[in-house]
N, C-alpha and C positions, 0 to 999 in steps of 0.2 A: 411638591411645587405649590400647593395651596396654603402653605404656612401662614402668610399674612392675613388670610381670611379669619383664622382663629384669633390672631392678635386683634383684629378689628372688632370681633365680637366681644372681647374682654375690655378693650379700651373704650368701647362705646359706653360702658358703665361709668367711666371716669371723666372723659372729656368729649363733649359732643362735637367740638370742632375737629377732632381727630378723624371723625367718620369719613369725611369727604376724601381726605388724604389716603386713608386706608382702603377705601373703595377703589380709588384709582390704582393704588398699588396692587390690589387684588386682581384687577382686570389685566394689568401688565404681567403679573406672575402667572395668571391662568393662561394667558395667550402664549407665554413662553413654555409653560408646561405642555400645552396642546401641541406646540411646535415640536418639542422634544419627543412627545409621545408619538406624534405622527412619524417622525424620523425613525424612532425605535421600532414602531410597528412595521414600517416598511422594510427595514433591515432584517427584522426577525422573520417576516414573511419570506423574504428572499432566501435567507439561510435555511429556513424550514423547507421551502420548496426545493432548493438545491439539494438538500439532504435526501429528498425522495428519489434522486437519481439512482438508477439501478447500479449498485456497486459491482454486479456481475456483468455489466453491459459488454465490456470487451470480451470476456470469456464466452458469453453466449453468442455474440455475433461471430467471433472467430471460429468457434466450434461448429456452428450451423453452416457457415460458409465453407469450412473445411469438409464437412460431410457432403455439402452440395457439390463441391469441386471434384471430390473423388467418387461421387455418385454412390454414396454409402446407402445401405438399407435404412439407416437411422436418419437420413436426410428429411427435414421437414419443409424443404423449399427455401426460398430466399427470405432472410429475416427483415423484411421491409417494415413490418409492424413495429419492431423494436426501434428501428431507426426513426420512424415517424413519431413514436412516443418520445424519443429524446428531442426531436425537433419541436414537438408541441411544448415540452417542458422549457426548452430554451426560449421559445417565443413568449411564453408566459413570463419568464424572468426578464426578458428584454423590455417588456412593457412596464415593468416596475423598477427597473434599475436606472440609477442616475450617476453613480460613481464611475469615473473614467476607466480605471483598470478593470472593474467588474464588467462594464459594458464591452470592453475589448475582449475579455475572456468569453462572455456568453455569445457575443457576435461570432467569435471564432468557432465556438461549439456549433452554432447554427450553420455557418459556412461549411464546416467539416462534415456535418451530417448530410448536407446537400451533396457534397463531393462524394461522401461514402455511398450515398444512394446511387449516384451515377456510376461509381466503380462497381457496385453490385450488379447493376444492369449490364455493365460492360462485360463482366465475367459471364453473365447469362448469355450474352451474344457471342462469346468466344467459344469455338469448337475445339481448338487444339488443347490437349490436356496440359502440356508443358507451359503454354502461355497462360492458362488459367491458374496454374500453380504459381507462376511468377507474379501474376497480378494479385493473387491472394497474399503472398508474402510482402510484395513491395507497395501495395495499395491498401488492402483491407486491414492487415495487422497494424500498419503504421497509423492509419486514420483512426481506428478504434482506440489506440493508445493515446493519440493526441486529444481525442474527444474527452476521454476520461481525465486526462491530465488538466485540460483547460477547465473542466467542470470543478475539479478540486481547487484549481487556482481561483476560480470564481468564489467558491465557498470561503477560501482563506481571505480574499480581499474584503468580502462582506463582514467577516468576523473582525477584521482589523477596523472597519468602519464602526462596528459596535463598540469597540474599545475606545476609539476616538470620541464617539458620542458620549460615552461615560466620562471621559475627561472634560468634555464641555459642561456636562452636568456638575462635575466637581467645581469647575471655575464659577459656574452660576451660584452654587451653594456658598462659595467664598464671598461672592458679592452680596448675597442675601445676609450673610453673617454681619458684614459691615453695616448693612441697613438696620438689622436688628439692634446692633450696638448703638447706632445713632438714635433709634427710637427709644432705646432704654435710657439714654442720657436725658432725652427730653422728658421721659416719664418720671425720672427721679425728681425733676423740678415740680412736677404736679403732685404726686403722692408717693408715700413710702410703699404703698401697695404696688404701684407700677414698677418699682425697683424689683420687688419680689417676683412680679409677673414677668419682667424682662429676663430675670435670671432663669425662671422656670422654662422660658422659651429658648434663650440663647445657649444654655449649657448643652442641651441635646444637639443643637445645631453645631456647636463647637466639636462635640464628639463625632458628629457626622462628618464634619470637615476633616478631622483627623483621620477618620476612616477613609474618606475620599483620597487624602494625601497618601495613605498607605497603599491604596489601590493604584494610584498613579505611580507609586514607587515600585509596583510589580507584585504586591501582596494580594493574590486572588483567593485567599483562604476565606471560605464562607464563615461568618460569625453570627452571633445573636444580634438582632436589630437593636438600635439605640433606644434606650428607655426614655420615654417622654410622656407627659400628660397630654400633649398635643397630638391629636389624631393624625394630622397631616404629616407631622415629622415622623411619626411611627410608620405611616404608610410609605413615605419617601425612603426611609431606612430599609423597610422590608422590601420595597421595590428594588433598591440598590443591591441588597443581598441576593434577591432572586435573579437580578440581571447578572451579577457575578457568577452565581451558580450556573446560569445558562451559558455564559461565556466559557466557563470551565468545561461544561458538557460538550459544547461545540468544539473546543480545542481537543478534547479527548476523542470525539468522533472523527475529527480530521486526522488525528494521529492513527486511530484504529483503521480508518479507511485507507490511509497511505500504506500501513502495514499489510492490510488485506489485499491491496492492489499488488504489493510486492509478492505476497504469498501466492496470489492468483497467477501472476506472471511466471513464478517459479514452478507452480503446479502444472501450468500449461506446457512449459518447456520440458518438464519431467514426463508428461504424458505423451509427448510427440515421439513417434517412431519413424525412423528414416525409411521413406518408401523405397529408395534404391536398394536398401538391404533386403527388403521383402521381394522386390522384383528379381534381384540377382539370385536369391535363394530359390525362388520358384523356377527360374531358368535352370539352376543346377539340378533341381529335382527332375525337371523335364529331360535334361540331358542324361541323367542317370537311368531314367526309364528307357529312353531311346537307345542307350548303350547296353540294354539288357542287364542292368544291375539293380534289380528290384529291391534286394535287401538293403543296399546302400540308400536307395530312395526312401524306403520305409524309415530307416534310421534318421534321415534328414528331416522327414515330415514329423517324426516323433520329437526331434530336437527343436524344430520350429514351434510345435505345439507347446512344448515345455517353456520355450522362450516367451511366448505370448501369455501363457498361464502365469508365469512368474512376474511378467510385466504388470498384469492386472492385480495380483496379490490380494484378491478378495476385496479390492477397493481400498486397501490400507496404504497409507503413505509411508509409514514406518514399519520395517520388517526386520527379521533377524539376519545376522551375518550368514547363517547357514542358508537361508532362502536366497540371499543375494549371491552367494557362491554358486548355488544351483543355476541361477539365472545366467551368471557369467559363463559357467561351464557349458550350458546349452548354446550360448552365443559363440563361444570359441569352437565347439564341435562343428557348428554350421560353417564357420569361417574356415576351419581347417580342411573341411571337405572341399571347399572352393580353392583354397590356397595351400594345398598339401605340399607343394613343391617349395614353399618359402616360409611356412609357419609351423613352429612347435610351441607348446606352452606347458607350464607347470603351475599347479595351484596347491598351496600348502598353508591352510588355515587351521590353527590348533583347535582341538575339540573343546577346550575350555572357553574358547571365544565364540562358539557357535550361537550363544544366546545374546550376543552383543547386538544392540539395536542401531540400525542405520537407516537413513532415508532410502526409499526405493530408487533404483537406478543410480546408485552412487558409483559403483565400480564399472558397470558396463560402458558408460561414456568414456572412462579413462582407458579401458582396454581397447575400445574402438579407436581412440586417438593413437594408442601405441601401435596398432596395426596399420592404420592408414597414413599416419604421419611419421612413423618410425620404420617398421618392418618393410613396408612396400616401397620405401624410398631408398633402400640399400640394395646392394647386389648380393645375391646368394640367400641362403636360408637364415631366418632369424628366430628368436625365441622370446616369448612373453612370460614373465614369471610373476606370480602373485603370492606374497608371503605375509605373515602377520607376526607381531610380537607385542609383548606388554612392556610399557615404560612407565613405572610408577602407577599413577591412577588413570593412565591413558592406554589406549590401544592404537598401535601403528600398523597400517596396512600399506604395503609397498607394491606398486605395479611397475615392474622394470622391464625394459626392452633393450635389445642390443642393436637397435636400428640406426637410422641416420643421425639421430640427435638434433641439436639446434645450436645456433650461434649464441654468443653471449648477449648480443643485442636483442635477439628474439626472446631469450630467456628473461632478460630484464623487462621487456615489454609485457610479457605474460604475468610476471610477478607484480608489476605495477597495476595491471588490469584487475588482478584479484583484489588489490587493496582499494581501488577506486570504483570497481563494478563496471568498468568499461567493457563493452562486448568486442572481443577480438577473435572470436571463433574458438574452435577446438572443444567447446563445452566445459572447459576447466573452470571458467568464472562462475557458471551456473552451479556446478557441483560445490564449489567453494562457498558461494553465498548460501546455499541450502544448509550446509553444515554450520555456518556461522549463525544462521537464523535459528536453528534448533538448539545448538549447544553453546553458543557464545564465542567471543573473540579468540580465546586461546586455541580453538579447534578450526580445522579446515585442511587445506592442501599446501604442501610445499614441493618445490620443483628443484631437481638437479639434472643437468644435462651437459654433455660435451659433444660437440659436433663430430660425427663419424664414429662415436663410441656408444651412444644410446642415451636413454632418458629414464629417470626414476621419479615417479610421483608418489608422495607419501600422504596417506589419509590419516589424520589424527582425530580420534573420537574418544569420548569418555568411556572408561571401563565400567561394565555393569557391576552393581553391588552383588555380594555373594548370594543374597536371597533372591535377587532378580535372576542371576545366572542359574539358580537351581530350579526356578519355576518354568 
């Protein structure tokens, strides 16, 4: 933005009368440069500060509150410090933010943090376990998700403002080009040297203008700075390329954080274990002991231990199909002990597919759906069947039940939910999204169901290479 200063220093050697005009021009350009620099610094500070927001905020708050509600031994008390840290960051941003949408987003974050703190203390004051669980799901989980979403919206809005500022700089450069051309015309009348001087100044500016037009057109590829003998033009070009690089970096960070948010949400859903299943299993164990059936109680405890051990899977999110089969088998053995009058099951997964890699807790939610939304809703005894087969380069795993099935309308609703990501229950959408996230669009779940006849859920995953299968 200080380009005219260099022109002034050279033109002073040619025409003394040009000095006053150039000095005035320098002051105007310098003021404009300072104004743009101030705006850019403010926006960059806001984006940088917002980027410091803890991307694990939701996961940390939700997990600590969950431990607190269930009175777990891992509970560290109420996560008030994390909420206050988020409030402090939001207040800091509020004092430096001027853009309307950004103000709305950061104000929402501040209000939601205050609301979240109230809901945390509300849980602390609640004694009933079921009410605390309901408050945790309906208040805490929702508020933490909104806080994180608004913070990312804020980051996006500020990044958009950075792009708009860059466009303003481009327009200013165009105006400067016109001024340089006018000065060059006047210089031609004075000396031939002024013509050469104007060319040496204007050509890099033209290149810079073309670069700015490319950027306005959406080309954010970082390039070599424009070559120029003028220090200021080189500095402006270098600054523009640095700004483009920073914008690219911020866009990538936003994309990565959105993906990380999605992965965190899915990992949280994956890690959740239905407390009612645990309560009912423990009640069954107590009943077996009271009924003087210690061996059955021992088997139930062993199955429950295996179930939790497979759920942990040494902290790994991706396990083999053999491990997933053992996990599902433990679950079904527990459920069969409880529902022996209505439940039979068969599991037939080929040995050649045992090394196939799947996300942990892929089959168990589908089997649970088959039991609670299929077998239990029909009269008489039902059967859940798990089979596998190879289809080209893919592996198909089918979970079939002969339960109540579902209507065509409900089936269409579930299929649409899996495409849009809408939460409609049953856990099918979560499993489908995890498979898509890991393996890509061709993979995931497909549903077939007829009311009164049963339901089949097909899991499509890639078949492992021969070397992978042998390891």
